[in-house]
N, C-alpha and C positions, 0 to 999 in steps of 0.2 A: 327680741332680735329674730331678725329672718334667715339671715346669709353669714356664715362664719367662713371667712378666707384666711387660710394658712400659709405664709411663706416662711424663707430659713431666718432672714435678719430682721430685726427692728427698724434699720433706715430703711429696708425696703418696703417694710410694712407703712411707715409713716408716710412713703412717696405715694404709694397705691390709695392708699385711704383718702388721699387729698381727689381723686376720680371716681369713686364710686359714693353713691348716693349714701342717704340715712340710714337704709336698710341693709346694710354691708358693716360687719365688724372685721377687720385685719389684724391678725396678731401672728406673733412669731414663734418658731419653734427653737429657734435660736442654733440652728444647724443640725446637724445629725443627730437622733434622739435615741437611735439603738445600733448597736453593733454586736457581735459575734460574742459570746460570753467570755470572760476574762480567763477562768478556769478551765485549765485544760486546753485543748485543741479548738475546741467549741464545735466540732464537726463530727459526725456520726458516719466514719469511714464505710461501716457496714450497711447503712442505710441509704444508698445513694447520695452520700457527701451533703447529707443535711444539716445545716448550719441550726447551731441552737443561738437565738439571739436574746438580748435584755436590755433594760432601760437602762442608759449609762445613769451611773450614781447623781450626776450633777444637772440632769434632765427630768428626774424623776417629780421633781415641784412642778416643773414646765408641764409635764405630759397629765398630771392630775388636773392642773386648771384647764387645760385643753379638752380635755374628757368631759366637766363639768360644763364647760359653755358648749360643746358640741351638741351635749342633749337637749339643751334649750334651744337649738338652731333648728329651723327647719330644713337648711340645707348646708353643707360643708363643701367648701372649694378648695382642693389642693392647688395652691400656686407655688411650688417649688421649682426650681429652674429647669432648663428646656433639656439640659445633658442628661446623661445614664445616670450621672450621682444625683442630682435633681430627682430623676423620677425614682429611684430607689428610696431616696426620702419620703416621696409622696407613698409609697408602697408601705414602709415603714409607719408613716402617721397613721396611714386608713389600718393597721393592724394593732397598733398602740392605743387607738382610740375607739378600736373595736366598730369600724367603718364597713360596711360593704365596699369591697374592693370593685365589685362589677359595675355597679351602680353610682359611685362616689364621683363627683365632678372632677374632673382635672383640667386646668385651663393652663396654657404655656403663653409665652409672649419674648421676642427678641428685645425688646423695649420698655422701659416703664414710662409711657408717656399716655395720655387720656384715650387717642384711638386705638392704640393697640391693647390697653385694659379692656377697653368697651368690647372690641371684636375678639378678645379672647373668650370673656363672659357670654357673647352671645353666641359663640362655638365651642361648648366644652365638649370634653371627649372621658375617657376613664382612662385608668392607669394603663400604660403598654407593659405588659407581663414580661413579653421579649425583652424588652430593653432592659427591664428589671433583672430578668434572670442573666443577662450580660454581665450586669454590675453584680448579681451573686457568685456568675463564675468567676470573676475578675478576685474579688475578696476571698473566694474560699479557696483560690488555686494559689494567692498569695500568701493566706496562711499556712496552707501546707506547706510551703516550699521554706517559707520562714521559721516554722515551727518543727520540721523535722532538719532542717540544716543547722540552724543555731546551736542545738545540743551538740552535735557533731564539731562544729569550731569550739565551743566550750571546750569540751573534752580533749580534743587534740592540738589545740594551737592555744587559746586564752579565754579564760571565763568572762562573759560579759560580752563577747563579740554577737554579730547579728547578721543574716545573709536575708533577701530577698529579690523576686525574680527580676523586677527593673534596677531597684538599686546597685545590686552586685554587678549586673551589667555597665551600667555607669560608671563603676567604680574603674570595671575592667578597661573599659574607653581609656582612663584617666591613667591608669598605671601602664598599659600599653604603650600610652604616647611618652609618657616618660621615659620608659626603656627606649625607645626609638630617638629619643632627645641623647640620651648616656651614649647610645650605641653611635650616633654620630660621628663622622670624621669631616671636619670642615676643610674646604680648599678655599682656593682665592682665584681671582681674577684682575685684569687691571680694566677699568672702566676709563673712556677717553669723554672729556666733556668741559666746555667752557664757555667764552664770550667771543663772538668777533665783533667788528668796527665794519659799520658799511660804510665806504667811500663814494663821493660822487667825482665828477671829472676832473675836478682841481684837488684830488686826493685829501679831500675835507672828512672829518666823520661826520656822518647825516643821521646815524642809527646806531643801536647794539642790537646783536643777535645771539641768543642762548642755543648753542650747538650741542649734539652729542655723536661720538662712532657708534651704530649699531652694533657691530662686533667688538668683542673684548679681544685682551690678549692675554698669552698664560704666563708670561715672565717679565720682570721688570726690564729686561734688555729689549724686547722687543716693542714695550711701549715708548722706551727712551729713544728707540733707533726711530720710532715713527715721529714722536716729536721734533727730534734734528732734522727728519727729513721735511716735516711741514715748517722750520723756520727756513727752509733754504728754497721754499717753494711759492708761486703766486697764486692766490686763492682767487676763486671767482662764484659766482651764481650761475649754475650749470641746468638748473631745470625748476620752474615754479608751478606750483600744480595746485588749484583752487577746485574743490568740489563740495557742492552741499551735502549736509548730511541732517539726522535726526535724533532726538530722544525721545523714547516714549518715558511715560510715568508708570511707576510699579502698580500692582493690585493693592485696594486697601487693606488693610493690617489684619491677618490672622493672629492667634494667642502667640505662636512662635515670633513670627516677625514682629509685633510688637516688643517682645522682651528682648530680640536683638538690638532693635532700633533706639528702645528706650535706655539698654546698657551702651551704646555708643556714642548717642547724641545726649543722654542725659545722665549718665553716670548711675544710672540706678540697677540694683540686683535685680534678679527674676523674682524674689520675693516679696520686696519693694513693690516692681510693677505690678504686681497682681495685687498687692493692696491696694494702691492707689487705684486701678482701674476698677475693683471690687467697688470702692465708694463712690467713684464718678457713674457705676452703672446703677447703684441703688437709688442716687438721688435722682436719678432718669435723666443724665446727659449723655450717655453713650450706650451704645447695644450690648447685647451679653460678651462679657471678654472672653469667653471661654470656648472656643470655635476653630475649627481646620477648615473653613470656607473663606473663598474669595468673594466670593457672591454678594451682590447688592440688589435688593427689591427693587421694582420698578417704581413704587412710590417714591425710594430715596434716590432714585434715579434721576427723577424728575424734579425733585428739592433740590438736587444739586445742581442740575439747568438751572433751573431760574435764579439761585443765588450765585451761580459763575455770571450767567446774562446780566445780572442786575449790577454786579460789582467789576466785573472786568471786560464786558462786553461779549457779543454773539460769538465772535471769532475766535475765543477762548473756549468755547464750549464743545465737546465731543463726547456724548453719551458713551460709555463702554462697559461690556458685559464680560466679567471674566469668569473663566473655569477652573476649578480645582484643579489640579495635577494628581493628587490622590482620589482613587477610583471609590475609596470607601468614606470619603468626606461626604458629610451631610448639608446636600445642597440647600435644602430647605431652611437652613440656618442661615442668617448673615455674615459677611466679615465686620469688624468691629468699627464701628462708625458713630459721627455724632447722632443724636436724635434730632436734633435742628441743624441743618446747612448755614441758615441765617445767622447761627451765633457761634461765632469765632473766638470769642473769650468771655468764661464762665469766671461767676467768683467763688471763692472758698479759699484752701490751705495751698501754698505756693504751688506744690510738687504737682497737686491736682490739676491746677491752671496749666502747669508745663505739659504735663501727659495727655491733657485735653488739647492743646494747641498742635501736638505732635499726630494725633489722631486726626483733628479735623482738617488739617494740611494734606496728609496722606491722602485720605479720604475723600477729600474736594480734587485733589490733583488727579486722581485716579481717573476723573469724569472729565478734563481740561485736555487741550490740544497739544498735540507734539511739540517740543521745540525745537527750531529749525536753526542749524547752524552753518558756518561757512568753515570749511578745515583747508588748510595752506600748510602743503609741505615743502620746501626748499632744500634742495640739494647743493651743497658747496664742492665744487671740484678742486683739487690740488695737483698742479702740474707736474710736480715732481713723484709723484705716485697716481698714475691716472686709474689706475684700479681701485682706487679707495675715495672716499668722500667722507663728508661731514653732512648733517642733517638738523635743520631747524624744524618744528612744526607749532602752528597755532590754530588757535579755535576762536570764533567770536560769533555770540549768540545774533541772528537776525531777527527773531521771533520768539520770545519767551515764552510762551504756551504755559505749560503746566509750571516751569521753574519761575512764573510769579509767585506761587506762594509753596513750591517745595522743590530743593534743589537737593538731591540725595548723593549727590557730586561723582565725580568720574576718575578712574586711577590716571588717565592722561590728559587732564585739563589742564588747558594753557590759555594764555590771551592773545591777544591780536598782535599781526607781526608787524615790523614798519614797512613801508612801500618801497618796492624793489623792482629791479628788471633783470631778466636772464642776460648774462655777462657783466654784471656790475661787479667792482671790485670789492674785496673785502681783506680784511688782514686781521691776525690775533691780537686780541686784547689780553687775553690770559688763556691759556688751555693746559689742563691737568690731565693725568693720569693716575688715578689714585686705585691702590690696593683695595679690593672690595672681598669680603670674606663671605662665605656661603651660610645660611643659616639652618640648622635644624628645624623640623618640624616643628610648628607654633605650640606652647600650651594652652589647653584649653581654658577659656575663661568660661563662666556663666552663661552667655548667650551663644558662644561659638558649640559649646555643648549643648546645647539646647537645638542648635541648627543641625548639629550631628546627630541627635538622637531623632528628629525629626525624620531626615533624610531616610537613615535605614528603618524607620516604622516602627521606633520603639518607643513606646510610651504613647499617650493623646494630650490633648489639651490641658486638661487639670490635673495630669500626672507631672509635668515637666517641674513645675516648681516644687512640689514637695520632695520628689525625688532630690533633686540639687541640694534641697535644705536637709533632707534626711544623712545622705552621705557625709555633709560636714557636722551634722549634730552625732553621729556614731563615731566620728574620729578617723574616718578614712580617707579623708579628704580636708585640705586647709586652704582657704583662699588668703592670697597674701603677698604683698609687693617683697620682691628679692633684688639687691644691689646686684647690678653688674662687676666685670672684673676688668681694669685696667687692660688693654690689650695695644702692642705696637703696630702700626701702618706705614707703608710707604706711600709717598705723594711724589710724582716727578712732575715737573712744573715748566710750562713755556711762557717766558714774560720777554718782551724787548729783545727777542732773536735769542736770546739765551734759556739752554735747558739744565734746570738742579733738581736734585733730589733730595729729600729731606726724611727722616723716620719722626713720626708723629704719634701720641696716644689718644685714644678714645675709650668710653666704657661702653664694652659689649656684655649682650646677654640679661640687660634689667629688665624686670617682670614687675608688670603692675595687674593687681588683682587678677592672677593666675590661677587656676585648681592645679595643688600639688598632693601625690598621693603620701599618706603617710608609708612607715616601713610596714606595719602590719598588714595596709591595703595588698602590697605587694606579695604578701605571705599565703593572703585569705584568698587573692584571684590567683596564683598560682596554684593552691590546694583544691580550691572549686575550678578551676577549668581542666585539671589532671582527672578531677574523680566525678565531675558533676558537669562535664563538658556541654552536653546539651543544652542544661538548663541557661548557662553562662553564653551559648551559640547565639550571634547576632540574628542570625536567619531564623533560628525558633522563635527568639523573643519576639520578633517582629510579626510572626506566623500566627502565634498567640493570639495578638491584637487582631489579625484578620479573623482568627476563630471567633472571639468576642462580638466581632462585628456580625459573623454571619449567626451568630445567636441572636442578636439584637434583631435580624431580619425575620427570626422564626424559622429558620434553615434547620437548625441543629439544636438538638435537646444539650442543655448545659451540663448535664449530670453524664452524657455519655461522652462528651469530651474533656471530663474530669476522669472518667476511668482510662480513656485511651492514655492520658499522660500518667495517673499515680501508677498503673501496672509496670510503666518501663523506669520511674524516680525513685519508687521505694526501694526496689533491689539495691540499689547505686548507694542508698543511705546504711543499709544493712553492710554492703561490702564496705564501705568506709572504715567500719569501726575496726577493720583487721590492719589499717594504717598506723604505724607509731607516732608519737609525740614527736620524734626526731626528725621523720621524715616530713610530716605536714609542716610542723615549724621551721623547717630548712635550715636545722643546725648542720653548719659545714666546719668541717674541720680543714684550718687555716693550715697546719704546716706543726712542726715543735719548735719549742722556745729555743733559740740560740744557744742559752747558757746552760738552763737548767734540762733540756731535752724533752719538758712535758710537753703533751699535746694541747695546741691552741684552737679553741672553737670560736664561731660566731652564733650566738643565740639571740631570741629574740622572749624579753621578759613583761614582765608586768607594766613597768615603767619605760618598755621599748628594747633595743638592740643592746646588745652589750658582749664582751669578750669575755671568754673563761679560759684560765692557764689552769691543766691538769684536770684528770678525770675523776677526782674524788675518791678513786681506789686505793686501798689500804690506809684506811682512815686518813689521809691526807686532805687538808681544806684547799679547794681549788679559790685562785685570787680572780678579781673581775675587775672591767673596766667597763663604765658606757661609751660608747659611741658619741662623737662630737655632731653637732648639726650639719647637716648637710653629707656626714657619710653615710653610705649604704652598704648593707650588708653583702649585698652580692657582685659590690665592686672592691670590699675590704680585703688588703694583702697584709701579711706578715708583719711587714715593716711599717704599717699604717696601726696595725694593733700593738706594735712596739712602744710606739709613741704615746700612746695611750695610757700605758704603765708608769709612765715619769711622772704621772698627776698623784696627789698633788703636789706642786711644785712653792716654792717659796719665792714672791717676786721680790720680795725687800721690806726694811722696817718703814715706819711712819718718819718722814724727818722732822715734823714738827707736830704738836699737840694738833686739833682741830676742836671748836665747840660749834654747837646751833642752838640759839636760843628760842623758845618756843613762846606763844602768845603771853602763856601766864608767867613768864620770866624764868621759868626752869632751863637748866643748860644741861647737854648731854653730846656726847661725841666720843672721839677716838684720841688716845695719850701716843705722845711721842716715843720712839723704840717699839711700838706695835708690831709684831710681824703679820705682813699680810701674804697671805695665802691663794693661789689659784687652784680651782678644783672642779673637777667635771661631776655634776649631780644626774639623778633621773629626770629633771626638768630643764636641764641646760646646764653652761658654765658658770660659775660664781666666785665671789672673793669672800674670802672669811679673815677679818680683822679683830678679834676675840671670840671668847665666850657667847656663843649663841648670836655672834653679829655677822650677819652675810649680806652680801651686796651681789645684786645678778649682772653679770655685764654682757648683755645681749650686744652683738656686733664685733665683739672680740673672741680671739683664740686662747685660750687658758695658758697655751704652750708658748706663747708669745708677746702676750700684753706688756707693756711696758710699765715702770715703778710709776711714772709720770700719768701716763691713763688710768691705773688701778687707783692713784689718790684723788685723782677727779672726779670719778666714780664714786667713793666713798664719800667724799663730802657732798656730792651731790645727792647722795641716799641720805646721808644722815640730816642733810637739811630740808629735804622732803619731807622725812619722819617729824624734823622738828614743827614743821609748818601746819601739821595735821593736828597737834596737839593744841588742846583749847584750857584744858585746867588739868592740874597734875595734884594728888591728894597725896602729900608727903607721908613717907611710913607705909605707905596701902600701896597695893598694886592695882587700885581703881585709878582709873582717867576718863576724861570729857573727850573724844577726838573730833574731827570732822571726817563725816562719811561721804560716799557719792550722793546718798539721799538726804544729807543734812547732819548734826551734831548727834552722838550717841555716845552713853555710858558704855566701857567695858572693865573687863577684870582681866588683866593682861595673865594671870596664871591660869584660870576657870575658863577663860576666853569666853563667858558670858557676855550677851550683849544685852542691853535695856534704851527704849524709846525714848526720845525727848521732843515734847511737843513742839510744833512749829512756832506757835507762840510762847514759848518759853524762854527765857533768857539762860543760857547753860552756866556763865561763869556765877550766877546768884543761886544754883544748885550747892548742898551742902553735903559733905561725906554721908551723913547718917540718910539723906532723903536719896542719895545715889546707891548705897547699900541695900536701901529699902527695895527699890526697885530691881535691882539684881538678884534678890532673892526672889522676888517675885516672876521674873523671866524665865521662860521656859531654857530648859538643857540644852545646848547647842548640840546638834547633830555630830555624831561620830561620822568621819569619814573611813575609808578603807576596812581594815580586818576586823577593826574594833567595831566600828559599824554594821558590819555584815553578822558577828557573832552574836551581838545582842538580839538581832531578828531570828535568830537559830531556834528558839523555842518554839516560836511562833508555826514554824515550818514543819517542825516534826507533829506539832499537833494537827496540823492541816492534813498532815501525809495520812494519819492514821484514820480520820474520819472518810478522807476521800478513798481509801484502799478498800473500808468496809463495801462502799457504794457501788466502787467502779473496779471490781478485781480483775477485771478481762483488759485493760488497756496493755497495748503492746510495747515491748523493747523499755522496759522499766530502767535497762541500765543506762542508756542513753539519758531519760529524762532524768535521773536522780543526780546525773554527774553534777550539774550546776550546784546542787544543794552544798556539797563538800567545799567548794570555793567560789562563795559569792562572788559577785562584781564588786569590784574595790572601788571604782572609781565614781561614778554616776550613781547616785540615791535612785533616778528613773529605773537603768538598768537592775539595780540591785532589787527593787519591788517586783519588775517582770521575772526576776530569777526566781525569787520567792516564791509567786503564783502558779509558775510553769511548772517548777521543779514538784511542788506538792500535789499538782494535781495528775502529774503523769505517774505517778508510783503506782 
């Protein structure tokens, strides 16, 4: 072999190999191969923040194979992605494969096409260490912030929490928006709109006109008086204005605009958009999908021009060169575009086709002519109200231009108005004044959060999707739909000369795919904002990104930048040690219990916020009650807290027995006379209808749910449980159930599960065979405190070993804190706690 080319992904390797000759072998590193060591911080603070890297355990085999092949190659070409992340991967590959970083060939390309690959091979360079150092600075800074802040949160608020430079700022944005929504006081106005009939000289209707009054009314009385005056007045066209207008196409996609448009037009999440775009890029269909540039190469502009002229005509072609607003954008890069403008449809998976179509339309529209419009504004005079008027607006497309391929919509879009003349008489068909309520600031969805982060200069194209994914994975943010609430509004209507008023009902506040902060997100944000305000400051976070850009240009030493940050940051970490858990966790005294006189507190616990009555003094045990879904710690009042202690609540008895039959004929259910009890648990409200018989009641309040609704929920739950059962072995706890991934064997007591092959018939399995498989199956992972305790001996052993090797580590108290109470919820978090706690002692 003469040449070895190394890329990140197998798909990319497969595409590139088609364009290179037999002298080239293209292999994949499967992404990152090295990272900072997991043990301890992985950074030598005393030695200019020198990071210690290690090959990831799952990449050791890959690296060994690449080393072996690299030794036999005459030349190694590092062909990782063109951004900072890709440059860093190229450097790590050179280090891990023992290549000379000063001479090893580095090639980059914006698209995976034959001309682009051949050009890159013809013009190799070496690894840009300035760009690598910018990436190192980001990783080291983020590791320092996460490693020093997280133990403070574990010790002061709750075990298992995490903090991060960009993630915590994103959470802050969502928390502050939620607080704006909570504090918002809605008001209302009355908006007038409706339809008028256009009349000819013989008073016949010759057309319809949709109109509205631009100004609003503050009260129903004013709106009613206006409509009554209109009823007594003559209406006519007093002005008719027509003027040309145009609409220009938007620039081709950047990472953030693609994420936003894919969300609104295709319903994709940010993560999904990037995964699909990655596949399109690696198969050579689009250019690189992580970019903040709107620039197109001259070759691409010419390609687009030829495609437009051929398909739509020369009048549709207007070559355009867009300039990125962000001064730090890398203009050498390109916007996201198709590699071939002549290809408007690509084969492949449906979502790939849909996203490609969006990218193709946006890119080719950016090189097309403006749309020419004719806008018409008509004013309707009211002779009884000479200073008032109604207005109609219309818009018609004279020349489609770029709208031929890509219509991004318009807020005031309207159709063609019927022909009319000044002085023409009109009459009211229906005119109404509707009570319209003001809305609070909109909650973020993924796309609008990306837009805000980009506008504020926080993060870069490669960080948006991981950041949004991280804040959800860590339990700070949930993405969900929430139902609105019924709201009464007033409608005053003028029809046939009469004015009537009605009260109507609408659903208000419905949310779809919005980001909601959890209670712990608000507590952590308040704590970090108060004690680490600089880290969570929006301008500071944006300035840090600018500093990384300066390092990438070779104008700043990355260690100097970190030194400046750390000298201010670390003293704040030490000062946070003095904050009490009560203050950090925002424990709040609600008041005293009206009957007992005991103090009532609202607190945050492992399973969320709860109310506590009593302070536990004089050996008196406090009582507790979890908050209901939707209740918030900072808004809770004494009367709300008292309601929580009315649970558990006896809803009533089952009026009739209910039995459900499984596939194997076995029956089970609930008996007549069984008491149904509504309860509130750490994971939400539920119904108890027998010993160890539970039914969640999402969407219902335990204090209000009726017996009828409770029975329906329980019967539905029992039937769903029966539908899962494939086979029951009488007299044992062994069952065969339907699972998410197919049928499986389970022991209902030990909770052990065993697999069933796809080609096996579950009903033919004997009890002996099932029991044998259960014996051979691994023990189920214990969750919560039990699982954490099982790992404790390993922590102690690791602690002793590290202590001998590294006795000089600072702040042992902070680092040891998580050992005492390891993370209870997620195994991943638990492992992190084990390792970090051990290495910091």
